[in-house]
C-alpha positions as CSV (number, residue, x, y, z in Angstrom):
1,M,151.2,108.1,147.9
2,V,148.0,108.4,147.0
3,W,145.1,106.9,149.5
4,E,143.1,104.5,148.6
5,G,139.9,104.6,151.1
6,V,138.4,102.4,153.3
7,K,138.8,98.3,153.0
8,P,136.2,96.8,154.8
9,P,137.5,93.7,157.0
10,T,136.7,91.0,155.1
11,E,136.0,87.3,156.5
12,P,139.1,85.0,157.7
13,A,140.6,82.1,155.5
14,G,140.4,79.1,157.7
15,Y,137.7,80.3,160.1
16,D,135.0,76.6,161.5
17,P,132.3,77.5,162.6
18,N,131.6,74.3,164.4
19,N,134.7,75.0,166.1
20,K,134.3,78.8,167.1
21,Y,137.0,79.0,169.8
22,A,139.8,77.2,168.5
23,D,141.9,80.3,167.4
24,P,140.9,83.6,168.8
25,V,142.0,85.2,166.5
26,L,140.6,83.7,163.5
27,Y,137.8,83.9,165.4
28,Y,137.9,87.6,166.5
29,K,138.4,88.8,163.2
30,H,135.3,87.0,161.5
31,R,133.3,89.2,164.3
32,E,134.6,92.4,163.4
33,A,133.8,91.4,159.5
34,K,130.3,90.0,160.8
35,V,130.6,93.8,162.3
36,A,131.3,95.5,159.4
37,A,128.8,94.0,157.7
38,E,126.3,94.1,159.0
39,Y,127.0,97.9,159.3
40,V,126.4,98.1,154.9
41,K,122.8,96.3,155.7
42,V,121.7,98.9,158.5
43,A,123.4,102.4,156.4
44,E,121.3,100.0,153.7
45,A,118.3,100.2,154.8
46,K,118.8,104.3,156.4
47,L,119.3,105.5,152.3
48,I,116.0,103.3,151.3
49,R,114.2,104.9,154.3
50,K,115.2,108.0,153.8
51,E,113.6,107.7,150.2
52,L,110.2,106.1,151.1
53,K,109.6,109.4,153.3
54,K,110.7,110.8,150.6
55,C,108.5,109.3,148.9
56,Y,105.9,110.2,151.5
57,K,106.4,113.6,151.1
58,E,105.8,114.3,147.2
59,S,102.3,111.7,147.1
60,G,100.3,113.0,149.5
61,V,96.9,111.1,150.0
62,N,98.2,108.4,146.8
63,Y,101.0,107.3,149.4
64,Q,100.0,104.2,149.8
65,Q,100.0,103.3,146.1
66,K,102.3,105.3,145.3
67,C,104.7,104.1,147.9
68,R,104.2,100.1,147.9
69,D,107.3,98.9,146.1
70,L,109.6,101.5,148.3
71,A,108.0,100.2,151.2
72,Q,108.3,96.5,150.7
73,E,111.2,96.9,150.5
74,Y,112.3,98.8,153.2
75,L,110.4,96.3,155.1
76,A,112.5,93.5,153.2
77,A,116.2,95.6,154.6
78,I,115.4,95.9,157.6
79,K,114.6,91.9,158.3
80,G,116.8,91.2,160.4
81,T,119.5,93.8,160.1
82,G,120.9,95.0,163.8
83,V,124.1,94.8,164.8
84,Y,123.2,93.3,168.2
85,R,123.0,90.1,166.0
86,S,127.1,90.2,165.4
87,N,127.5,88.7,168.9
88,S,128.2,84.4,168.4
89,G,126.5,82.1,170.7
90,P,123.3,80.4,171.5
91,H,121.4,83.5,170.7
92,D,123.3,84.5,166.9
93,E,119.5,84.7,165.2
94,P,116.8,86.2,165.5
95,R,113.7,84.7,166.9
96,W,110.6,86.6,165.1
97,E,107.5,83.8,165.8
98,L,108.5,85.9,170.1
99,Y,107.9,89.0,167.6
100,N,104.7,88.8,166.6
101,A,101.7,91.4,167.0
102,G,103.9,92.7,169.9
103,V,103.4,90.0,172.0
104,Q,106.4,87.9,173.7
105,K,105.9,84.7,175.0
């Protein structure tokens, strides 16, 4: 038997996000798939950050011009990404307006 690799969990068929607790099994499969997708986003952001660090080191004093696109790509990759968001409930979506300028309301 040949090893086929790891198959990440997929979104369950028949899951109703409006009635999350109707079927507990589908709910937990949904959460597992959501966490797996978030881990992929985190891993992609880490790869971009690694390339950005490399660009900073290689560019020297011209890093602001040479690494601008990569820095913007990294900022877009980390926005709203994180496994902490995998919990279902009233706080599913991040509220970025609370964290502007480091001041919480």
